[in-house]
C-alpha positions in Angstrom: 0.0 0.0 0.0 1.1 3.5 -0.7 1.4 6.1 2.1 -1.8 7.7 0.9 -3.6 4.4 1.0 -2.4 3.7 4.5 -3.7 7.1 5.5 -7.1 6.4 3.9 -7.3 3.2 5.9 -6.6 5.1 9.1 -9.3 7.6 8.2 -11.8 4.7 7.7 -11.0 3.1 11.0 -11.3 6.4 12.9 -14.5 7.3 11.0 -16.1 4.0 12.3 -15.6 5.4 15.9 -18.0 8.2 14.9 -16.1 10.8 16.9 -16.6 9.3 20.3 -13.7 10.6 22.2 -13.4 7.8 24.7 -13.6 5.1 22.1 -11.0 7.0 20.0 -8.6 7.2 22.9 -9.0 3.6 23.7 -8.3 2.7 20.1 -5.1 4.8 20.2 -4.0 3.0 23.4 -4.7 -0.4 21.7 -2.6 0.6 18.7 0.3 1.6 21.0 0.1 -1.7 22.8 0.8 -3.5 19.4 4.2 -1.9 19.0 7.1 -4.2 19.4 8.9 -3.8 22.7 11.7 -1.2 22.6 15.0 -2.4 24.0 16.1 -0.8 27.2 19.3 0.1 25.5 17.3 2.2 23.0 15.4 4.1 25.7 18.2 6.6 26.0 18.2 10.4 26.0 19.7 10.6 22.5 16.6 8.8 21.1 14.1 11.1 22.9 12.1 13.3 20.6 12.5 16.9 21.5 9.2 18.9 21.7 7.0 16.2 23.1 5.5 16.8 26.5 5.6 13.0 27.1 8.7 11.0 26.7 8.9 9.4 23.3 11.9 7.4 22.2 12.2 6.8 18.5 14.8 4.6 16.7 15.3 4.1 13.0 17.3 1.6 11.1 17.8 1.1 7.4 17.7 -2.2 5.5 17.9 -2.4 1.8 17.5 1.4 1.5 14.2 1.3 3.4 13.7 2.8 6.8 12.1 0.9 9.7 11.1 2.7 12.9 10.3 1.6 16.4 9.2 3.7 19.3 8.0 3.8 22.9 6.5 6.4 25.2 5.8 6.8 28.9 2.1 7.5 28.1 -0.3 5.1 26.3 -2.0 7.6 24.1 1.3 9.1 22.9 2.5 5.6 22.1 -0.6 5.1 20.1 0.0 8.3 18.2 3.6 7.3 17.3 2.3 3.9 16.2 0.1 5.6 13.6 3.1 7.2 12.1 5.1 4.0 12.2 2.3 2.3 10.3 2.5 4.9 7.6 6.3 5.3 7.3 7.7 1.8 8.1 9.4 0.2 5.2 9.5 3.3 3.0 12.4 4.8 1.1 13.7 8.1 2.4 12.2 10.1 -0.5 8.7 8.8 0.2 8.9 9.9 3.8 10.4 13.3 3.0 8.1 14.2 0.2 4.8 13.0 1.6 2.3 15.3 3.2 0.2 13.7 5.9 -3.5 14.5 5.7 -5.1 11.9 7.9 -4.9 14.0 11.1 -7.1 16.8 9.8 -9.6 14.3 8.2 -10.1 12.4 11.5 -10.2 15.6 13.6 -7.3 14.5 15.7 -6.9 17.8 17.4 -10.3 17.4 19.1 -9.0 14.2 20.8 -5.4 15.0 21.7 -5.2 18.7 22.5 -2.6 21.3 21.7 0.3 19.9 23.6 0.0 16.4 22.0 -0.5 18.0 18.6 2.8 19.8 19.0 4.4 16.6 20.1 2.9 14.8 17.1 4.5 17.3 14.8 7.8 16.8 16.6 7.5 13.0 15.9 6.8 13.6 12.2 9.8 16.0 12.0 12.1 13.5 13.7 11.0 10.7 11.3 11.7 13.0 8.3 15.0 14.0 9.8 16.0 10.3 10.0 14.9 10.0 6.3 17.1 12.9 5.3 20.0 11.4 7.2 19.6 8.0 5.5 19.1 9.7 2.1 22.4 11.6 2.5 24.2 8.4 3.4 22.9 6.7 0.2 24.0 9.7 -1.9 27.5 9.7 -0.4 27.9 6.0 -1.2 27.0 6.5 -4.8 
């Protein structure tokens, strides 16, 4: 599936919740619980995302010129939010991550459910993922 197709799937799933805040938050928590466990060696300050009110650790690795992310957070809802981004960006090449504009947040009315602080943190997560993509892209260009 393309990045846009994954976003459309997210929109469908959230639309099924019909805007019920409690159900939406429970769904986000459930998504976060599905993330693979982050190694304790990866839960370090250098992997913390700056700009998040909660602690969010994000790691990225590159295999066959595709980027794979994993993350954890000290709050369940925030972990669910980062899991949405991972579902969109995992296994993508750097250019796809860098050039894509996310639209699902507005379509599902995410700001109604997570508030201003988490919205700012969510933007910081996106920026960090794109930063990793830029870094890996530069590595590829240096090798060629």
